[in-house]
N, CA, C and O atoms as a GROMACS GRO file, in nm:
protein
  460
    1MET      N    1   0.093  -0.124  -0.002
    1MET     CA    2   0.005  -0.001   0.005
    1MET      C    3   0.070   0.122   0.006
    1MET      O    4   0.137   0.144   0.107
    2ASP      N    5   0.067   0.205  -0.078
    2ASP     CA    6   0.178   0.332  -0.096
    2ASP      C    7   0.100   0.412   0.017
    2ASP      O    8  -0.018   0.396   0.048
    3ARG      N    9   0.204   0.515   0.078
    3ARG     CA   10   0.144   0.582   0.163
    3ARG      C   11   0.147   0.700   0.132
    3ARG      O   12   0.230   0.691   0.042
    4GLU      N   13   0.108   0.856   0.138
    4GLU     CA   14   0.103   0.946   0.080
    4GLU      C   15   0.204   1.047   0.190
    4GLU      O   16   0.196   1.029   0.311
    5PRO      N   17   0.297   1.155   0.132
    5PRO     CA   18   0.389   1.173   0.188
    5PRO      C   19   0.345   1.208   0.311
    5PRO      O   20   0.225   1.237   0.309
    6ARG      N   21   0.405   1.218   0.436
    6ARG     CA   22   0.367   1.290   0.539
    6ARG      C   23   0.470   1.437   0.596
    6ARG      O   24   0.591   1.420   0.608
    7LEU      N   25   0.426   1.534   0.617
    7LEU     CA   26   0.475   1.635   0.674
    7LEU      C   27   0.501   1.605   0.858
    7LEU      O   28   0.434   1.557   0.949
    8GLN      N   29   0.635   1.666   0.843
    8GLN     CA   30   0.665   1.642   0.984
    8GLN      C   31   0.575   1.751   1.077
    8GLN      O   32   0.534   1.859   1.033
    9THR      N   33   0.557   1.713   1.182
    9THR     CA   34   0.466   1.748   1.286
    9THR      C   35   0.480   1.903   1.302
    9THR      O   36   0.390   1.984   1.279
   10ASP      N   37   0.599   1.932   1.342
   10ASP     CA   38   0.602   2.080   1.375
   10ASP      C   39   0.576   2.166   1.248
   10ASP      O   40   0.529   2.278   1.266
   11PHE      N   41   0.597   2.130   1.141
   11PHE     CA   42   0.588   2.180   1.050
   11PHE      C   43   0.399   2.210   1.014
   11PHE      O   44   0.337   2.314   0.990
   12TRP      N   45   0.368   2.108   1.022
   12TRP     CA   46   0.205   2.091   1.022
   12TRP      C   47   0.161   2.188   1.135
   12TRP      O   48   0.113   2.300   1.118
   13VAL      N   49   0.184   2.127   1.251
   13VAL     CA   50   0.124   2.243   1.380
   13VAL      C   51   0.151   2.395   1.314
   13VAL      O   52   0.050   2.457   1.280
   14LYS      N   53   0.294   2.465   1.294
   14LYS     CA   54   0.317   2.598   1.246
   14LYS      C   55   0.237   2.638   1.122
   14LYS      O   56   0.232   2.760   1.111
   15ALA      N   57   0.184   2.581   1.041
   15ALA     CA   58   0.106   2.602   0.915
   15ALA      C   59  -0.049   2.604   0.993
   15ALA      O   60  -0.124   2.695   0.958
   16TYR      N   61  -0.099   2.506   1.099
   16TYR     CA   62  -0.241   2.528   1.152
   16TYR      C   63  -0.239   2.655   1.202
   16TYR      O   64  -0.325   2.737   1.173
   17LEU      N   65  -0.149   2.677   1.274
   17LEU     CA   66  -0.147   2.799   1.382
   17LEU      C   67  -0.203   2.932   1.324
   17LEU      O   68  -0.277   3.020   1.368
   18ARG      N   69  -0.120   2.905   1.180
   18ARG     CA   70  -0.099   3.017   1.107
   18ARG      C   71  -0.249   3.050   1.023
   18ARG      O   72  -0.284   3.164   0.994
   19ARG      N   73  -0.334   2.917   0.988
   19ARG     CA   74  -0.490   2.930   0.949
   19ARG      C   75  -0.540   2.961   1.056
   19ARG      O   76  -0.600   3.068   1.044
   20CYS      N   77  -0.544   2.926   1.140
   20CYS     CA   78  -0.612   2.981   1.256
   20CYS      C   79  -0.663   3.109   1.281
   20CYS      O   80  -0.777   3.151   1.305
   21GLU      N   81  -0.527   3.173   1.267
   21GLU     CA   82  -0.536   3.316   1.316
   21GLU      C   83  -0.544   3.376   1.146
   21GLU      O   84  -0.554   3.499   1.138
   22ALA      N   85  -0.540   3.326   1.059
   22ALA     CA   86  -0.562   3.375   0.901
   22ALA      C   87  -0.741   3.399   0.907
   22ALA      O   88  -0.796   3.490   0.846
   23GLU      N   89  -0.814   3.301   0.991
   23GLU     CA   90  -0.940   3.304   0.949
   23GLU      C   91  -1.044   3.367   1.064
   23GLU      O   92  -1.167   3.362   1.061
   24GLY      N   93  -0.961   3.425   1.167
   24GLY     CA   94  -0.996   3.487   1.279
   24GLY      C   95  -1.020   3.414   1.407
   24GLY      O   96  -1.100   3.451   1.493
   25GLY      N   97  -0.942   3.302   1.413
   25GLY     CA   98  -0.914   3.263   1.552
   25GLY      C   99  -0.782   3.250   1.608
   25GLY      O  100  -0.683   3.261   1.536
   26ALA      N  101  -0.774   3.232   1.717
   26ALA     CA  102  -0.658   3.239   1.804
   26ALA      C  103  -0.606   3.075   1.848
   26ALA      O  104  -0.684   2.996   1.902
   27ALA      N  105  -0.477   3.044   1.819
   27ALA     CA  106  -0.448   2.925   1.841
   27ALA      C  107  -0.307   2.884   1.903
   27ALA      O  108  -0.226   2.927   1.821
   28PHE      N  109  -0.234   2.822   2.010
   28PHE     CA  110  -0.138   2.836   2.042
   28PHE      C  111  -0.075   2.676   2.092
   28PHE      O  112  -0.156   2.584   2.111
   29VAL      N  113   0.028   2.661   2.105
   29VAL     CA  114   0.088   2.524   2.129
   29VAL      C  115   0.072   2.546   2.268
   29VAL      O  116   0.123   2.649   2.314
   30VAL      N  117  -0.006   2.446   2.363
   30VAL     CA  118   0.008   2.397   2.499
   30VAL      C  119   0.135   2.322   2.540
   30VAL      O  120   0.222   2.345   2.625
   31ARG      N  121   0.113   2.206   2.434
   31ARG     CA  122   0.242   2.112   2.460
   31ARG      C  123   0.294   2.046   2.312
   31ARG      O  124   0.235   1.993   2.218
   32ARG      N  125   0.458   2.082   2.348
   32ARG     CA  126   0.483   2.009   2.219
   32ARG      C  127   0.567   1.889   2.256
   32ARG      O  128   0.633   1.865   2.357
   33GLY      N  129   0.539   1.807   2.121
   33GLY     CA  130   0.548   1.661   2.142
   33GLY      C  131   0.686   1.626   2.000
   33GLY      O  132   0.741   1.709   1.927
   34ASN      N  133   0.702   1.506   2.004
   34ASN     CA  134   0.777   1.477   1.876
   34ASN      C  135   0.751   1.540   1.781
   34ASN      O  136   0.640   1.543   1.729
   35ARG      N  137   0.887   1.623   1.729
   35ARG     CA  138   0.870   1.744   1.583
   35ARG      C  139   0.845   1.650   1.478
   35ARG      O  140   0.757   1.685   1.399
   36GLU      N  141   0.898   1.545   1.456
   36GLU     CA  142   0.879   1.469   1.313
   36GLU      C  143   0.782   1.389   1.287
   36GLU      O  144   0.752   1.348   1.175
   37ALA      N  145   0.703   1.350   1.438
   37ALA     CA  146   0.578   1.213   1.376
   37ALA      C  147   0.487   1.226   1.539
   37ALA      O  148   0.429   1.128   1.584
   38GLY      N  149   0.487   1.322   1.592
   38GLY     CA  150   0.394   1.348   1.714
   38GLY      C  151   0.273   1.362   1.657
   38GLY      O  152   0.244   1.414   1.550
   39VAL      N  153   0.197   1.304   1.748
   39VAL     CA  154   0.041   1.284   1.698
   39VAL      C  155  -0.011   1.427   1.757
   39VAL      O  156   0.030   1.455   1.870
   40VAL      N  157  -0.089   1.509   1.700
   40VAL     CA  158  -0.178   1.605   1.740
   40VAL      C  159  -0.295   1.613   1.799
   40VAL      O  160  -0.382   1.592   1.715
   41LEU      N  161  -0.332   1.630   1.888
   41LEU     CA  162  -0.458   1.690   1.962
   41LEU      C  163  -0.518   1.819   1.960
   41LEU      O  164  -0.445   1.915   1.985
   42ILE      N  165  -0.639   1.838   1.935
   42ILE     CA  166  -0.630   1.991   1.948
   42ILE      C  167  -0.793   1.979   2.013
   42ILE      O  168  -0.894   1.912   1.993
   43LYS      N  169  -0.735   2.116   2.124
   43LYS     CA  170  -0.824   2.144   2.201
   43LYS      C  171  -0.953   2.245   2.161
   43LYS      O  172  -0.898   2.344   2.208
   44ILE      N  173  -1.073   2.294   2.115
   44ILE     CA  174  -1.161   2.395   2.104
   44ILE      C  175  -1.209   2.431   2.247
   44ILE      O  176  -1.274   2.364   2.328
   45ASN      N  177  -1.152   2.571   2.256
   45ASN     CA  178  -1.237   2.643   2.373
   45ASN      C  179  -1.334   2.744   2.306
   45ASN      O  180  -1.287   2.838   2.242
   46ASP      N  181  -1.450   2.728   2.316
   46ASP     CA  182  -1.530   2.868   2.247
   46ASP      C  183  -1.551   2.990   2.341
   46ASP      O  184  -1.634   3.079   2.324
   47LEU      N  185  -1.463   2.980   2.443
   47LEU     CA  186  -1.465   3.125   2.520
   47LEU      C  187  -1.594   3.094   2.598
   47LEU      O  188  -1.593   3.164   2.700
   48ASP      N  189  -1.670   3.043   2.593
   48ASP     CA  190  -1.792   2.993   2.674
   48ASP      C  191  -1.811   2.886   2.774
   48ASP      O  192  -1.917   2.838   2.815
   49GLY      N  193  -1.678   2.856   2.808
   49GLY     CA  194  -1.700   2.730   2.882
   49GLY      C  195  -1.721   2.606   2.828
   49GLY      O  196  -1.752   2.505   2.892
   50ASN      N  197  -1.703   2.617   2.693
   50ASN     CA  198  -1.727   2.463   2.613
   50ASN      C  199  -1.608   2.414   2.555
   50ASN      O  200  -1.523   2.481   2.496
   51PHE      N  201  -1.607   2.286   2.577
   51PHE     CA  202  -1.438   2.238   2.506
   51PHE      C  203  -1.488   2.132   2.449
   51PHE      O  204  -1.583   2.071   2.498
   52LEU      N  205  -1.394   2.078   2.276
   52LEU     CA  206  -1.394   1.977   2.275
   52LEU      C  207  -1.244   1.936   2.249
   52LEU      O  208  -1.151   2.016   2.233
   53VAL      N  209  -1.233   1.777   2.245
   53VAL     CA  210  -1.043   1.766   2.203
   53VAL      C  211  -1.094   1.678   2.082
   53VAL      O  212  -1.187   1.598   2.088
   54LEU      N  213  -1.026   1.702   1.984
   54LEU     CA  214  -1.001   1.648   1.837
   54LEU      C  215  -0.868   1.527   1.855
   54LEU      O  216  -0.767   1.543   1.923
   55THR      N  217  -0.899   1.425   1.785
   55THR     CA  218  -0.772   1.354   1.771
   55THR      C  219  -0.757   1.295   1.594
   55THR      O  220  -0.846   1.276   1.510
   56ARG      N  221  -0.676   1.286   1.589
   56ARG     CA  222  -0.612   1.282   1.405
   56ARG      C  223  -0.641   1.144   1.416
   56ARG      O  224  -0.607   1.090   1.521
   57SER      N  225  -0.714   1.058   1.305
   57SER     CA  226  -0.738   0.949   1.255
   57SER      C  227  -0.727   0.916   1.142
   57SER      O  228  -0.685   0.998   1.060
   58ARG      N  229  -0.761   0.789   1.104
   58ARG     CA  230  -0.769   0.737   0.944
   58ARG      C  231  -0.891   0.691   0.940
   58ARG      O  232  -0.913   0.622   1.040
   59ASP      N  233  -1.008   0.700   0.848
   59ASP     CA  234  -1.106   0.615   0.839
   59ASP      C  235  -1.046   0.483   0.730
   59ASP      O  236  -0.938   0.472   0.671
   60MET      N  237  -1.155   0.402   0.733
   60MET     CA  238  -1.151   0.274   0.644
   60MET      C  239  -1.066   0.273   0.537
   60MET      O  240  -1.010   0.168   0.508
   61ASP      N  241  -1.047   0.378   0.472
   61ASP     CA  242  -1.002   0.371   0.332
   61ASP      C  243  -0.864   0.441   0.382
   61ASP      O  244  -0.790   0.468   0.287
   62GLY      N  245  -0.810   0.476   0.511
   62GLY     CA  246  -0.698   0.561   0.477
   62GLY      C  247  -0.696   0.693   0.516
   62GLY      O  248  -0.612   0.750   0.586
   63ALA      N  249  -0.795   0.735   0.465
   63ALA     CA  250  -0.803   0.904   0.435
   63ALA      C  251  -0.792   0.958   0.603
   63ALA      O  252  -0.842   0.906   0.703
   64LEU      N  253  -0.728   1.048   0.595
   64LEU     CA  254  -0.723   1.138   0.739
   64LEU      C  255  -0.866   1.172   0.770
   64LEU      O  256  -0.953   1.197   0.686
   65ILE      N  257  -0.880   1.172   0.900
   65ILE     CA  258  -1.020   1.242   0.969
   65ILE      C  259  -0.981   1.281   1.108
   65ILE      O  260  -0.871   1.258   1.158
   66TRP      N  261  -1.063   1.332   1.155
   66TRP     CA  262  -1.057   1.362   1.303
   66TRP      C  263  -1.184   1.344   1.358
   66TRP      O  264  -1.292   1.364   1.303
   67ARG      N  265  -1.156   1.290   1.507
   67ARG     CA  266  -1.267   1.216   1.596
   67ARG      C  267  -1.271   1.318   1.708
   67ARG      O  268  -1.170   1.385   1.731
   68ARG      N  269  -1.376   1.334   1.775
   68ARG     CA  270  -1.418   1.414   1.891
   68ARG      C  271  -1.375   1.310   2.027
   68ARG      O  272  -1.465   1.248   2.084
   69GLY      N  273  -1.242   1.300   2.070
   69GLY     CA  274  -1.206   1.234   2.195
   69GLY      C  275  -1.294   1.211   2.322
   69GLY      O  276  -1.293   1.114   2.398
   70THR      N  277  -1.392   1.354   2.329
   70THR     CA  278  -1.416   1.370   2.424
   70THR      C  279  -1.577   1.349   2.397
   70THR      O  280  -1.665   1.379   2.478
   71GLY      N  281  -1.593   1.303   2.295
   71GLY     CA  282  -1.759   1.252   2.283
   71GLY      C  283  -1.841   1.380   2.197
   71GLY      O  284  -1.810   1.499   2.196
   72PRO      N  285  -1.926   1.330   2.146
   72PRO     CA  286  -2.025   1.433   2.053
   72PRO      C  287  -2.060   1.564   2.139
   72PRO      O  288  -2.122   1.642   2.067
   73ASN      N  289  -2.049   1.597   2.222
   73ASN     CA  290  -2.117   1.699   2.305
   73ASN      C  291  -2.022   1.807   2.352
   73ASN      O  292  -1.954   1.752   2.439
   74PRO      N  293  -1.992   1.902   2.341
   74PRO     CA  294  -1.881   2.009   2.414
   74PRO      C  295  -1.896   1.957   2.560
   74PRO      O  296  -2.000   1.914   2.611
   75VAL      N  297  -1.776   1.968   2.618
   75VAL     CA  298  -1.733   1.910   2.744
   75VAL      C  299  -1.684   2.059   2.856
   75VAL      O  300  -1.623   2.156   2.810
   76GLU      N  301  -1.722   2.048   2.992
   76GLU     CA  302  -1.642   2.155   3.087
   76GLU      C  303  -1.472   2.127   3.059
   76GLU      O  304  -1.427   2.019   3.021
   77GLU      N  305  -1.404   2.232   3.083
   77GLU     CA  306  -1.256   2.216   3.052
   77GLU      C  307  -1.174   2.118   3.109
   77GLU      O  308  -1.077   2.061   3.059
   78ALA      N  309  -1.251   2.100   3.276
   78ALA     CA  310  -1.182   1.985   3.360
   78ALA      C  311  -1.184   1.816   3.281
   78ALA      O  312  -1.112   1.722   3.311
   79VAL      N  313  -1.281   1.819   3.185
   79VAL     CA  314  -1.308   1.721   3.135
   79VAL      C  315  -1.226   1.661   3.038
   79VAL      O  316  -1.193   1.544   3.020
   80ALA      N  317  -1.193   1.793   2.966
   80ALA     CA  318  -1.102   1.778   2.850
   80ALA      C  319  -0.966   1.774   2.908
   80ALA      O  320  -0.909   1.665   2.901
   81ASP      N  321  -0.915   1.854   2.954
   81ASP     CA  322  -0.764   1.832   3.018
   81ASP      C  323  -0.749   1.702   3.096
   81ASP      O  324  -0.637   1.652   3.106
   82SER      N  325  -0.869   1.636   3.161
   82SER     CA  326  -0.835   1.457   3.196
   82SER      C  327  -0.845   1.388   3.067
   82SER      O  328  -0.784   1.282   3.058
   83TYR      N  329  -0.899   1.421   2.985
   83TYR     CA  330  -0.909   1.354   2.842
   83TYR      C  331  -0.764   1.390   2.788
   83TYR      O  332  -0.717   1.291   2.731
   84LEU      N  333  -0.675   1.499   2.786
   84LEU     CA  334  -0.568   1.499   2.748
   84LEU      C  335  -0.466   1.454   2.816
   84LEU      O  336  -0.367   1.408   2.759
   85GLU      N  337  -0.478   1.461   2.954
   85GLU     CA  338  -0.376   1.406   3.080
   85GLU      C  339  -0.380   1.218   3.031
   85GLU      O  340  -0.278   1.150   3.024
   86LYS      N  341  -0.451   1.192   3.018
   86LYS     CA  342  -0.506   1.042   3.026
   86LYS      C  343  -0.403   0.985   2.838
   86LYS      O  344  -0.346   0.877   2.819
   87GLN      N  345  -0.413   1.089   2.749
   87GLN     CA  346  -0.384   1.063   2.627
   87GLN      C  347  -0.227   1.083   2.667
   87GLN      O  348  -0.151   0.989   2.645
   88LEU      N  349  -0.196   1.158   2.705
   88LEU     CA  350  -0.055   1.201   2.719
   88LEU      C  351   0.026   1.116   2.843
   88LEU      O  352   0.136   1.155   2.882
   89ASN      N  353  -0.034   1.009   2.893
   89ASN     CA  354   0.015   0.924   2.979
   89ASN      C  355   0.062   0.800   2.912
   89ASN      O  356   0.140   0.717   2.959
   90PHE      N  357  -0.009   0.798   2.775
   90PHE     CA  358  -0.019   0.696   2.717
   90PHE      C  359   0.091   0.679   2.612
   90PHE      O  360   0.159   0.580   2.587
   91ASP      N  361   0.090   0.827   2.544
   91ASP     CA  362   0.184   0.852   2.416
   91ASP      C  363   0.238   0.999   2.499
   91ASP      O  364   0.170   1.091   2.545
   92PRO      N  365   0.356   0.985   2.497
   92PRO     CA  366   0.471   1.109   2.604
   92PRO      C  367   0.500   1.180   2.429
   92PRO      O  368   0.585   1.269   2.442
   93ASP      N  369   0.466   1.171   2.309
   93ASP     CA  370   0.512   1.230   2.188
   93ASP      C  371   0.418   1.317   2.143
   93ASP      O  372   0.430   1.386   2.042
   94LEU      N  373   0.322   1.314   2.219
   94LEU     CA  374   0.169   1.411   2.200
   94LEU      C  375   0.225   1.532   2.182
   94LEU      O  376   0.324   1.560   2.250
   95TRP      N  377   0.168   1.634   2.079
   95TRP     CA  378   0.128   1.769   2.045
   95TRP      C  379   0.004   1.796   2.131
   95TRP      O  380  -0.048   1.691   2.166
   96VAL      N  381  -0.059   1.906   2.176
   96VAL     CA  382  -0.141   1.952   2.207
   96VAL      C  383  -0.149   2.123   2.137
   96VAL      O  384  -0.061   2.208   2.147
   97VAL      N  385  -0.276   2.135   2.071
   97VAL     CA  386  -0.286   2.299   2.057
   97VAL      C  387  -0.449   2.308   2.086
   97VAL      O  388  -0.541   2.225   2.089
   98GLU      N  389  -0.438   2.442   2.106
   98GLU     CA  390  -0.542   2.480   2.172
   98GLU      C  391  -0.560   2.617   2.033
   98GLU      O  392  -0.483   2.683   1.963
   99VAL      N  393  -0.727   2.602   2.053
   99VAL     CA  394  -0.806   2.686   1.914
   99VAL      C  395  -0.871   2.750   2.036
   99VAL      O  396  -0.893   2.672   2.128
  100GLU      N  397  -0.910   2.891   2.056
  100GLU     CA  398  -1.032   2.976   2.098
  100GLU      C  399  -1.058   3.026   1.975
  100GLU      O  400  -0.978   3.075   1.896
  101ASP      N  401  -1.222   3.004   1.960
  101ASP     CA  402  -1.276   3.055   1.875
  101ASP      C  403  -1.412   3.079   1.946
  101ASP      O  404  -1.437   3.021   2.051
  102ARG      N  405  -1.499   3.166   1.888
  102ARG     CA  406  -1.620   3.200   1.979
  102ARG      C  407  -1.734   3.110   1.915
  102ARG      O  408  -1.832   3.079   1.984
  103ASP      N  409  -1.721   3.062   1.769
  103ASP     CA  410  -1.785   3.003   1.723
  103ASP      C  411  -1.767   2.855   1.756
  103ASP      O  412  -1.870   2.790   1.736
  104GLY      N  413  -1.670   2.789   1.797
  104GLY     CA  414  -1.620   2.671   1.806
  104GLY      C  415  -1.556   2.601   1.654
  104GLY      O  416  -1.575   2.487   1.612
  105ARG      N  417  -1.486   2.694   1.600
  105ARG     CA  418  -1.461   2.653   1.461
  105ARG      C  419  -1.301   2.575   1.480
  105ARG      O  420  -1.223   2.625   1.561
  106HIS      N  421  -1.271   2.486   1.423
  106HIS     CA  422  -1.165   2.401   1.449
  106HIS      C  423  -1.061   2.411   1.310
  106HIS      O  424  -0.946   2.367   1.303
  107PHE      N  425  -1.130   2.474   1.215
  107PHE     CA  426  -0.999   2.530   1.101
  107PHE      C  427  -0.927   2.413   1.025
  107PHE      O  428  -0.815   2.424   0.976
  108LEU      N  429  -1.010   2.292   1.022
  108LEU     CA  430  -0.940   2.179   0.976
  108LEU      C  431  -0.997   2.148   0.840
  108LEU      O  432  -1.119   2.162   0.834
  109ASP      N  433  -0.930   2.106   0.716
  109ASP     CA  434  -0.985   2.065   0.587
  109ASP      C  435  -1.042   1.908   0.612
  109ASP      O  436  -1.136   1.884   0.535
  110GLU      N  437  -1.024   1.843   0.662
  110GLU     CA  438  -1.041   1.684   0.713
  110GLU      C  439  -1.157   1.664   0.771
  110GLU      O  440  -1.168   1.733   0.873
  111PRO      N  441  -1.237   1.606   0.750
  111PRO     CA  442  -1.383   1.571   0.811
  111PRO      C  443  -1.356   1.563   0.959
  111PRO      O  444  -1.258   1.502   1.003
  112VAL      N  445  -1.451   1.630   1.041
  112VAL     CA  446  -1.459   1.559   1.199
  112VAL      C  447  -1.593   1.469   1.233
  112VAL      O  448  -1.708   1.512   1.226
  113LEU      N  449  -1.564   1.371   1.261
  113LEU     CA  450  -1.650   1.278   1.302
  113LEU      C  451  -1.705   1.289   1.454
  113LEU      O  452  -1.624   1.333   1.535
  114THR      N  453  -1.822   1.257   1.498
  114THR     CA  454  -1.856   1.242   1.567
  114THR      C  455  -1.894   1.155   1.671
  114THR      O  456  -1.922   1.168   1.790
  115ASP      N  457  -1.887   1.051   1.583
  115ASP     CA  458  -1.883   0.918   1.629
  115ASP      C  459  -2.014   0.878   1.739
  115ASP      O  460  -2.023   0.765   1.786
   0.00000   0.00000   0.00000
């Protein structure tokens, strides 16, 4: 199976931060992971007490997608942070990017599944 070329994670994160800001959101790195191949988790804060954590995955055909790791509905920040902590305990090479956007936008091109 041929794999598509992969961007280094640090390069992808820098581009993602610029995109968020260009589209009117604010984004910042909360935790840096492995610069070449670390997995990225995105914590979305709608600035009204609602949070989501998105995790990158692949669908059955191998296409990139994002899943709502904290479930289909927004959660309190403590729940989002607990989820992040569990994931970091499992994989210490993770990156965490927080996005602040009043509309709760994620600024990703790939689909976000609610499972």
